[in-house]
C-alpha positions in Angstrom: 0.0 0.0 0.0 1.6 3.3 -1.1 1.7 5.8 1.7 1.2 3.2 4.4 3.1 3.9 7.7 5.9 1.3 8.0 4.6 0.0 11.4 1.2 -0.8 9.8 2.4 -2.5 6.7 3.0 -6.2 6.4 6.4 -7.5 5.5 7.1 -10.2 2.8 6.3 -13.8 3.6 9.6 -15.5 4.2 10.3 -19.2 4.6 11.1 -20.4 8.2 14.8 -21.1 8.9 14.6 -24.5 10.7 17.9 -24.0 12.5 16.8 -20.6 13.9 13.3 -22.0 14.8 14.9 -25.0 16.6 17.2 -22.6 18.6 14.4 -20.4 19.8 12.1 -23.4 20.6 14.9 -24.8 22.8 15.7 -21.4 24.4 12.0 -20.9 25.3 12.0 -24.4 26.9 15.1 -23.5 29.0 13.6 -20.2 30.1 10.6 -22.0 31.6 13.0 -23.3 34.3 11.9 -21.8 37.5 15.4 -20.6 38.6 15.5 -18.2 35.7 12.1 -16.7 36.7 12.1 -16.9 40.5 15.7 -17.7 41.5 18.4 -15.5 42.9 20.6 -13.9 40.1 24.2 -12.9 40.4 26.9 -11.8 38.0 30.1 -13.8 37.8 33.3 -11.8 37.0 35.3 -13.9 34.5 38.9 -14.3 35.5 41.9 -14.8 33.1 42.4 -18.5 32.4 46.2 -17.9 32.9 48.5 -15.0 33.6 48.6 -12.6 30.7 45.6 -13.9 28.9 43.5 -10.8 28.2 40.6 -12.7 26.4 38.6 -13.1 29.6 37.5 -9.5 29.0 35.2 -10.7 26.1 33.0 -12.8 28.4 29.8 -12.1 30.4 28.6 -14.7 32.9 25.7 -15.0 35.3 24.5 -17.5 37.9 21.0 -18.4 39.1 20.2 -20.2 42.4 16.7 -21.6 42.3 14.4 -21.8 45.3 14.2 -25.5 44.6 18.0 -26.0 45.0 18.7 -25.9 41.3 21.9 -24.1 40.1 22.5 -22.6 36.6 25.3 -20.7 34.9 25.2 -18.8 31.6 28.4 -17.7 29.9 28.9 -15.9 26.6 32.0 -15.0 24.6 30.9 -11.7 23.0 34.3 -11.2 21.4 35.1 -11.9 17.7 38.0 -14.1 18.7 38.6 -17.4 20.5 38.7 -16.7 24.2 39.4 -18.4 27.6 38.5 -17.6 31.1 37.8 -19.1 34.5 34.4 -18.6 36.3 34.6 -18.8 40.1 31.2 -20.2 40.9 29.2 -18.7 43.8 27.7 -22.0 45.0 29.6 -22.8 48.2 27.4 -25.9 48.8 29.2 -27.6 45.9 32.5 -27.7 47.8 33.7 -31.3 48.3 31.2 -32.8 45.8 31.3 -34.0 42.3 29.3 -31.7 40.0 27.7 -32.6 36.7 27.3 -29.6 34.3 24.6 -30.3 31.6 24.5 -28.0 28.6 20.8 -27.1 28.4 21.0 -25.7 24.9 23.0 -28.7 23.5 24.0 -32.2 24.5 27.3 -31.8 26.3 27.8 -33.1 29.8 30.8 -32.5 32.0 31.8 -33.9 35.5 33.9 -31.6 37.6 35.2 -31.3 41.2 33.0 -28.8 43.1 35.9 -27.5 45.2 37.8 -26.6 42.1 34.8 -24.9 40.6 34.6 -22.6 43.6 38.3 -22.0 44.3 39.7 -21.9 40.8 36.7 -21.5 38.6 35.1 -23.3 35.7 37.5 -23.2 32.8 35.9 -21.9 29.6 37.4 -22.0 26.1 35.0 -20.6 23.5 34.9 -19.8 19.8 33.7 -16.2 18.9 30.2 -15.5 20.1 29.7 -19.0 21.6 27.7 -19.5 24.8 26.7 -22.1 27.3 23.7 -22.5 29.6 24.7 -25.0 32.2 22.5 -26.8 34.8 24.6 -27.9 37.8 23.8 -31.0 39.8 25.9 -32.2 42.8 26.5 -35.9 43.2 
């Protein structure tokens, strides 16, 4: 329609990108987790993975502690380069326990020592603009 204000006009019909649709379907499922809605949020300050490694500056990371005892960590490499960091986790109750980290947006599963996760941090090595959404479970 000529003269139609842009916010009232319809855009072209475009085919659905199945990869993008699957990503958002999974993300919406993850966001239904109660910890992300009702849990206690905290920011994690990424630390250099080793002395002199400046790439930790490209990360943002957050933790959620759910009222039901669930624990989650989200980490994103916003940089346009491969980057590494360590994330000291704020969950002191994991000390002395084995911790399973399950990638909620993918299929990866990692088993780590809880004391190491608190004292030294979770080691992250990400490609540019890569992310993780981890659920943590103590064994």
